[in-house]
py3Dmol code that shows the C-alpha trace and the ligand (Angstrom):
import py3Dmol

protein = """\
ATOM      1  CA  MET A   1    -206.618 -46.066  21.097  1.00  0.00           C
ATOM      2  CA  ASN A   2    -204.343 -49.059  21.122  1.00  0.00           C
ATOM      3  CA  GLN A   3    -201.810 -47.571  18.700  1.00  0.00           C
ATOM      4  CA  GLY A   4    -200.600 -44.882  21.037  1.00  0.00           C
ATOM      5  CA  LYS A   5    -196.876 -44.103  20.912  1.00  0.00           C
ATOM      6  CA  LEU A   6    -194.390 -43.681  23.710  1.00  0.00           C
ATOM      7  CA  ILE A   7    -191.931 -40.764  24.232  1.00  0.00           C
ATOM      8  CA  VAL A   8    -189.218 -41.402  26.740  1.00  0.00           C
ATOM      9  CA  LEU A   9    -186.960 -38.696  28.219  1.00  0.00           C
ATOM     10  CA  SER A  10    -184.210 -40.115  30.306  1.00  0.00           C
ATOM     11  CA  ALA A  11    -181.249 -38.432  31.950  1.00  0.00           C
ATOM     12  CA  PRO A  12    -179.214 -38.231  35.062  1.00  0.00           C
ATOM     13  CA  SER A  13    -181.158 -36.481  37.880  1.00  0.00           C
ATOM     14  CA  GLY A  14    -180.772 -32.729  37.578  1.00  0.00           C
ATOM     15  CA  SER A  15    -180.326 -32.616  33.761  1.00  0.00           C
ATOM     16  CA  GLY A  16    -183.441 -30.586  33.353  1.00  0.00           C
ATOM     17  CA  LYS A  17    -185.478 -33.291  31.716  1.00  0.00           C
ATOM     18  CA  THR A  18    -188.569 -32.535  33.833  1.00  0.00           C
ATOM     19  CA  THR A  19    -188.666 -28.993  32.373  1.00  0.00           C
ATOM     20  CA  LEU A  20    -188.456 -30.433  28.866  1.00  0.00           C
ATOM     21  CA  VAL A  21    -191.193 -32.939  29.583  1.00  0.00           C
ATOM     22  CA  LYS A  22    -193.444 -30.135  30.804  1.00  0.00           C
ATOM     23  CA  HIS A  23    -192.654 -28.151  27.669  1.00  0.00           C
ATOM     24  CA  LEU A  24    -193.733 -31.049  25.488  1.00  0.00           C
ATOM     25  CA  LEU A  25    -196.911 -31.661  27.558  1.00  0.00           C
ATOM     26  CA  ASN A  26    -197.917 -28.024  26.974  1.00  0.00           C
ATOM     27  CA  GLN A  27    -197.945 -28.468  23.234  1.00  0.00           C
ATOM     28  CA  GLU A  28    -201.510 -29.534  22.455  1.00  0.00           C
ATOM     29  CA  GLU A  29    -200.737 -30.727  18.953  1.00  0.00           C
ATOM     30  CA  PHE A  30    -198.700 -33.623  20.440  1.00  0.00           C
ATOM     31  CA  ASN A  31    -201.638 -34.890  22.524  1.00  0.00           C
ATOM     32  CA  LEU A  32    -199.329 -36.313  25.232  1.00  0.00           C
ATOM     33  CA  GLY A  33    -200.289 -37.709  28.598  1.00  0.00           C
ATOM     34  CA  PHE A  34    -197.763 -37.930  31.465  1.00  0.00           C
ATOM     35  CA  SER A  35    -197.021 -41.407  32.740  1.00  0.00           C
ATOM     36  CA  ILE A  36    -197.263 -40.984  36.523  1.00  0.00           C
ATOM     37  CA  SER A  37    -194.722 -43.386  38.008  1.00  0.00           C
ATOM     38  CA  ALA A  38    -195.022 -45.253  41.244  1.00  0.00           C
ATOM     39  CA  ALA A  39    -192.271 -44.465  43.756  1.00  0.00           C
ATOM     40  CA  SER A  40    -191.329 -45.768  47.176  1.00  0.00           C
ATOM     41  CA  ARG A  41    -189.710 -42.521  48.316  1.00  0.00           C
ATOM     42  CA  ASP A  42    -191.321 -39.773  50.343  1.00  0.00           C
ATOM     43  CA  PRO A  43    -192.862 -36.774  48.542  1.00  0.00           C
ATOM     44  CA  ARG A  44    -190.468 -33.824  48.088  1.00  0.00           C
ATOM     45  CA  GLY A  45    -191.483 -30.162  48.318  1.00  0.00           C
ATOM     46  CA  GLU A  46    -194.778 -29.537  46.618  1.00  0.00           C
ATOM     47  CA  GLU A  47    -195.136 -32.960  45.067  1.00  0.00           C
ATOM     48  CA  VAL A  48    -198.655 -34.409  45.040  1.00  0.00           C
ATOM     49  CA  HIS A  49    -199.763 -38.100  45.132  1.00  0.00           C
ATOM     50  CA  GLY A  50    -201.474 -39.046  41.883  1.00  0.00           C
ATOM     51  CA  LYS A  51    -199.968 -36.099  40.046  1.00  0.00           C
ATOM     52  CA  ASP A  52    -196.212 -36.255  40.311  1.00  0.00           C
ATOM     53  CA  TYR A  53    -196.017 -39.887  41.487  1.00  0.00           C
ATOM     54  CA  TYR A  54    -198.141 -42.548  43.043  1.00  0.00           C
ATOM     55  CA  PHE A  55    -196.268 -42.630  46.417  1.00  0.00           C
ATOM     56  CA  LEU A  56    -196.301 -46.178  47.746  1.00  0.00           C
ATOM     57  CA  SER A  57    -194.737 -47.710  50.849  1.00  0.00           C
ATOM     58  CA  LEU A  58    -191.813 -50.035  50.222  1.00  0.00           C
ATOM     59  CA  ARG A  59    -194.147 -52.895  51.124  1.00  0.00           C
ATOM     60  CA  GLU A  60    -196.882 -51.879  48.705  1.00  0.00           C
ATOM     61  CA  PHE A  61    -194.267 -51.412  45.984  1.00  0.00           C
ATOM     62  CA  LYS A  62    -192.816 -54.898  46.488  1.00  0.00           C
ATOM     63  CA  ASP A  63    -196.295 -56.464  46.522  1.00  0.00           C
ATOM     64  CA  LYS A  64    -196.965 -54.935  43.091  1.00  0.00           C
ATOM     65  CA  ILE A  65    -193.698 -56.327  41.829  1.00  0.00           C
ATOM     66  CA  LYS A  66    -194.761 -59.774  42.939  1.00  0.00           C
ATOM     67  CA  SER A  67    -198.124 -59.519  41.263  1.00  0.00           C
ATOM     68  CA  ASP A  68    -196.500 -58.415  38.013  1.00  0.00           C
ATOM     69  CA  GLU A  69    -198.232 -55.032  37.892  1.00  0.00           C
ATOM     70  CA  PHE A  70    -195.174 -53.131  36.483  1.00  0.00           C
ATOM     71  CA  LEU A  71    -194.214 -52.668  32.869  1.00  0.00           C
ATOM     72  CA  GLU A  72    -190.765 -51.823  34.217  1.00  0.00           C
ATOM     73  CA  TRP A  73    -189.377 -51.034  37.651  1.00  0.00           C
ATOM     74  CA  GLU A  74    -185.986 -50.168  39.079  1.00  0.00           C
ATOM     75  CA  GLU A  75    -184.317 -49.716  42.402  1.00  0.00           C
ATOM     76  CA  VAL A  76    -182.940 -46.374  41.315  1.00  0.00           C
ATOM     77  CA  TYR A  77    -181.340 -45.654  44.655  1.00  0.00           C
ATOM     78  CA  ARG A  78    -181.094 -47.996  47.620  1.00  0.00           C
ATOM     79  CA  ASP A  79    -184.612 -48.728  48.876  1.00  0.00           C
ATOM     80  CA  ASN A  80    -185.972 -46.096  46.510  1.00  0.00           C
ATOM     81  CA  PHE A  81    -187.983 -48.018  43.939  1.00  0.00           C
ATOM     82  CA  TYR A  82    -189.559 -46.431  40.900  1.00  0.00           C
ATOM     83  CA  GLY A  83    -191.720 -48.028  38.257  1.00  0.00           C
ATOM     84  CA  THR A  84    -194.299 -47.748  35.524  1.00  0.00           C
ATOM     85  CA  LEU A  85    -197.585 -49.479  36.235  1.00  0.00           C
ATOM     86  CA  LYS A  86    -199.104 -51.303  33.253  1.00  0.00           C
ATOM     87  CA  THR A  87    -202.502 -49.799  34.205  1.00  0.00           C
ATOM     88  CA  GLU A  88    -201.000 -46.280  33.885  1.00  0.00           C
ATOM     89  CA  VAL A  89    -199.967 -46.672  30.267  1.00  0.00           C
ATOM     90  CA  GLN A  90    -203.276 -48.328  29.376  1.00  0.00           C
ATOM     91  CA  ARG A  91    -205.181 -45.514  31.096  1.00  0.00           C
ATOM     92  CA  LEU A  92    -203.451 -42.934  28.854  1.00  0.00           C
ATOM     93  CA  TRP A  93    -203.835 -44.922  25.691  1.00  0.00           C
ATOM     94  CA  ASP A  94    -207.512 -45.458  26.506  1.00  0.00           C
ATOM     95  CA  SER A  95    -207.968 -41.694  26.822  1.00  0.00           C
ATOM     96  CA  GLY A  96    -206.562 -41.346  23.305  1.00  0.00           C
ATOM     97  CA  LYS A  97    -203.170 -39.959  24.230  1.00  0.00           C
ATOM     98  CA  HIS A  98    -199.558 -40.766  23.421  1.00  0.00           C
ATOM     99  CA  VAL A  99    -197.573 -41.427  26.573  1.00  0.00           C
ATOM    100  CA  ILE A 100    -194.612 -39.398  27.770  1.00  0.00           C
ATOM    101  CA  PHE A 101    -192.209 -40.786  30.396  1.00  0.00           C
ATOM    102  CA  ASP A 102    -189.788 -38.936  32.732  1.00  0.00           C
ATOM    103  CA  ILE A 103    -187.788 -41.905  33.914  1.00  0.00           C
ATOM    104  CA  ASP A 104    -184.216 -43.109  34.572  1.00  0.00           C
ATOM    105  CA  VAL A 105    -181.985 -44.482  31.820  1.00  0.00           C
ATOM    106  CA  VAL A 106    -182.459 -48.158  32.652  1.00  0.00           C
ATOM    107  CA  GLY A 107    -186.287 -47.781  32.701  1.00  0.00           C
ATOM    108  CA  GLY A 108    -186.195 -45.744  29.524  1.00  0.00           C
ATOM    109  CA  LEU A 109    -184.210 -48.413  27.644  1.00  0.00           C
ATOM    110  CA  ASP A 110    -186.586 -51.089  29.032  1.00  0.00           C
ATOM    111  CA  ILE A 111    -189.546 -49.278  27.520  1.00  0.00           C
ATOM    112  CA  LYS A 112    -187.681 -49.001  24.211  1.00  0.00           C
ATOM    113  CA  ARG A 113    -186.999 -52.776  24.331  1.00  0.00           C
ATOM    114  CA  ILE A 114    -190.638 -53.612  25.105  1.00  0.00           C
ATOM    115  CA  TYR A 115    -192.095 -51.323  22.378  1.00  0.00           C
ATOM    116  CA  PRO A 116    -189.190 -50.825  19.940  1.00  0.00           C
ATOM    117  CA  ASP A 117    -191.142 -49.346  17.008  1.00  0.00           C
ATOM    118  CA  ARG A 118    -193.578 -47.278  19.035  1.00  0.00           C
ATOM    119  CA  THR A 119    -191.002 -45.632  21.244  1.00  0.00           C
ATOM    120  CA  LEU A 120    -188.846 -42.513  20.773  1.00  0.00           C
ATOM    121  CA  ALA A 121    -186.189 -42.623  23.486  1.00  0.00           C
ATOM    122  CA  ILE A 122    -184.379 -39.351  24.060  1.00  0.00           C
ATOM    123  CA  PHE A 123    -181.324 -38.981  26.312  1.00  0.00           C
ATOM    124  CA  VAL A 124    -181.061 -35.526  27.875  1.00  0.00           C
ATOM    125  CA  LYS A 125    -177.422 -34.763  28.589  1.00  0.00           C
ATOM    126  CA  PRO A 126    -176.304 -32.238  31.176  1.00  0.00           C
ATOM    127  CA  PRO A 127    -173.424 -30.024  29.985  1.00  0.00           C
ATOM    128  CA  SER A 128    -171.099 -31.620  32.532  1.00  0.00           C
ATOM    129  CA  ILE A 129    -170.996 -33.510  35.832  1.00  0.00           C
ATOM    130  CA  GLU A 130    -169.836 -30.278  37.558  1.00  0.00           C
ATOM    131  CA  GLU A 131    -172.837 -28.402  36.210  1.00  0.00           C
ATOM    132  CA  LEU A 132    -175.122 -31.177  37.321  1.00  0.00           C
ATOM    133  CA  LYS A 133    -173.799 -30.887  40.904  1.00  0.00           C
ATOM    134  CA  ILE A 134    -174.374 -27.099  40.881  1.00  0.00           C
ATOM    135  CA  ARG A 135    -177.986 -27.614  39.632  1.00  0.00           C
ATOM    136  CA  LEU A 136    -178.764 -30.212  42.290  1.00  0.00           C
ATOM    137  CA  LYS A 137    -177.392 -27.954  44.986  1.00  0.00           C
ATOM    138  CA  LYS A 138    -179.521 -25.032  43.700  1.00  0.00           C
ATOM    139  CA  ARG A 139    -182.625 -27.198  43.907  1.00  0.00           C
ATOM    140  CA  LYS A 140    -182.099 -27.403  47.649  1.00  0.00           C
ATOM    141  CA  THR A 141    -184.367 -30.451  47.959  1.00  0.00           C
ATOM    142  CA  GLU A 142    -181.789 -33.051  48.979  1.00  0.00           C
ATOM    143  CA  SER A 143    -179.051 -33.460  51.540  1.00  0.00           C
ATOM    144  CA  GLU A 144    -175.383 -33.317  50.595  1.00  0.00           C
ATOM    145  CA  ASP A 145    -175.227 -37.148  50.847  1.00  0.00           C
ATOM    146  CA  LYS A 146    -178.085 -37.652  48.468  1.00  0.00           C
ATOM    147  CA  ILE A 147    -176.647 -35.132  46.048  1.00  0.00           C
ATOM    148  CA  ASN A 148    -173.322 -37.016  46.015  1.00  0.00           C
ATOM    149  CA  MET A 149    -175.223 -40.263  45.451  1.00  0.00           C
ATOM    150  CA  ARG A 150    -177.009 -38.820  42.452  1.00  0.00           C
ATOM    151  CA  VAL A 151    -173.803 -37.309  41.022  1.00  0.00           C
ATOM    152  CA  ALA A 152    -171.947 -40.609  41.354  1.00  0.00           C
ATOM    153  CA  LYS A 153    -174.726 -42.373  39.531  1.00  0.00           C
ATOM    154  CA  ALA A 154    -174.736 -39.760  36.764  1.00  0.00           C
ATOM    155  CA  SER A 155    -171.344 -40.851  35.433  1.00  0.00           C
ATOM    156  CA  THR A 156    -172.574 -44.418  34.773  1.00  0.00           C
ATOM    157  CA  GLU A 157    -175.814 -43.071  33.333  1.00  0.00           C
ATOM    158  CA  MET A 158    -173.943 -40.892  30.839  1.00  0.00           C
ATOM    159  CA  ALA A 159    -172.334 -43.998  29.333  1.00  0.00           C
ATOM    160  CA  THR A 160    -175.763 -45.295  28.200  1.00  0.00           C
ATOM    161  CA  ALA A 161    -176.474 -42.271  26.015  1.00  0.00           C
ATOM    162  CA  PRO A 162    -175.435 -43.945  22.686  1.00  0.00           C
ATOM    163  CA  GLN A 163    -178.157 -46.584  23.164  1.00  0.00           C
ATOM    164  CA  PHE A 164    -180.905 -43.926  22.804  1.00  0.00           C
ATOM    165  CA  ASP A 165    -182.617 -42.866  19.575  1.00  0.00           C
ATOM    166  CA  ALA A 166    -181.459 -39.277  20.125  1.00  0.00           C
ATOM    167  CA  ILE A 167    -179.298 -37.209  22.435  1.00  0.00           C
ATOM    168  CA  VAL A 168    -180.127 -33.650  23.393  1.00  0.00           C
ATOM    169  CA  THR A 169    -177.577 -31.603  25.327  1.00  0.00           C
ATOM    170  CA  ASN A 170    -179.214 -29.260  27.799  1.00  0.00           C
ATOM    171  CA  ASP A 171    -176.690 -26.444  28.047  1.00  0.00           C
ATOM    172  CA  ASP A 172    -179.117 -23.887  26.592  1.00  0.00           C
ATOM    173  CA  LEU A 173    -182.662 -24.625  27.759  1.00  0.00           C
ATOM    174  CA  GLU A 174    -184.411 -22.737  24.935  1.00  0.00           C
ATOM    175  CA  LYS A 175    -182.365 -24.544  22.319  1.00  0.00           C
ATOM    176  CA  ALA A 176    -183.075 -27.906  24.005  1.00  0.00           C
ATOM    177  CA  LYS A 177    -186.798 -27.163  24.003  1.00  0.00           C
ATOM    178  CA  VAL A 178    -186.720 -26.521  20.246  1.00  0.00           C
ATOM    179  CA  GLU A 179    -184.716 -29.706  19.658  1.00  0.00           C
ATOM    180  CA  VAL A 180    -186.958 -32.042  21.649  1.00  0.00           C
ATOM    181  CA  SER A 181    -190.092 -30.561  20.018  1.00  0.00           C
ATOM    182  CA  GLN A 182    -188.588 -31.183  16.551  1.00  0.00           C
ATOM    183  CA  LEU A 183    -187.738 -34.775  17.426  1.00  0.00           C
ATOM    184  CA  VAL A 184    -191.207 -35.488  18.791  1.00  0.00           C
ATOM    185  CA  ARG A 185    -192.954 -33.818  15.879  1.00  0.00           C
ATOM    186  CA  LYS A 186    -191.011 -35.880  13.372  1.00  0.00           C
ATOM    187  CA  PHE A 187    -191.648 -39.088  15.283  1.00  0.00           C
ATOM    188  CA  LEU A 188    -195.382 -38.608  15.818  1.00  0.00           C
ATOM    189  CA  PHE A 189    -196.322 -37.245  12.438  1.00  0.00           C
ATOM    190  CA  LYS A 190    -193.864 -38.945  10.067  1.00  0.00           C
TER     191      LYS A 190
END
"""
ligand_1 = """\
24
5GP
P -186.611 -38.335 41.598
O -186.443 -38.948 42.914
O -185.573 -37.249 41.338
O -188.012 -37.858 41.322
O -186.325 -39.442 40.537
C -185.146 -40.244 40.598
C -184.967 -40.959 39.298
O -185.974 -41.979 39.160
C -185.078 -40.080 38.105
O -184.012 -40.341 37.212
C -186.382 -40.430 37.570
O -186.445 -40.152 36.172
C -186.448 -41.857 37.843
N -187.805 -42.398 37.714
C -188.956 -41.814 37.923
N -189.961 -42.601 37.620
C -189.471 -43.763 37.180
C -190.048 -44.995 36.678
O -191.237 -45.197 36.542
N -189.204 -45.963 36.305
C -187.833 -45.796 36.387
N -187.095 -46.831 35.992
N -187.259 -44.656 36.836
C -188.104 -43.675 37.221
"""
view = py3Dmol.view(width=600, height=400)
view.addModel(protein, "pdb")
view.setStyle({"model": 0}, {"cartoon": {"style": "trace"}})
view.addModel(ligand_1, "xyz")
view.setStyle({"model": 1}, {"stick": {}})
view.zoomTo()
view.show()
């Protein structure tokens, strides 16, 4: 299938977008496949290579930039590169699926720019920066420094929200799940 569509969920880290992406993936009617990004950071917790990310060394990542293998890539944090491999999107389209992305705001807007008509770009907004900090602390997967880095970045990311097709505020998870499902249903089946 070459006419697959793209669903992007972007948000500051800790906004709960991963939970919303999983919720959408579980709905068979949408026929979505998760775009596994490449990342140059180390695996965290239970993360698995080839499932959560393709974990690459910094060197491998930079080589792939040079050989133009990315649809989009971003140095999200210093020396932490993330990107979408062109082969990954093609793999999902070839399997007959629409592609869903869990990526940062810059990458999300890049995808929208590359495929303007085939992309639904949703911004997931945390209730507040304070709440975001609490959530990141609860996750207990990063050091205080890294948490502060993510929180600082969140403020700039929030400013990009109006450029997205839709904004979903994640203060009530169940409500947010219903909202994203409605948006995706309308976009895929309109
Ligand atoms: P984390 O380290 O928490 O898994 O991800 C950090 C940030 O990188 C998140 O905002 C995540 O959405 C973003 N990210 C993950 N994959 C990609 C990608 O392929 N491209 C871009 N631009 N950002 C990504």
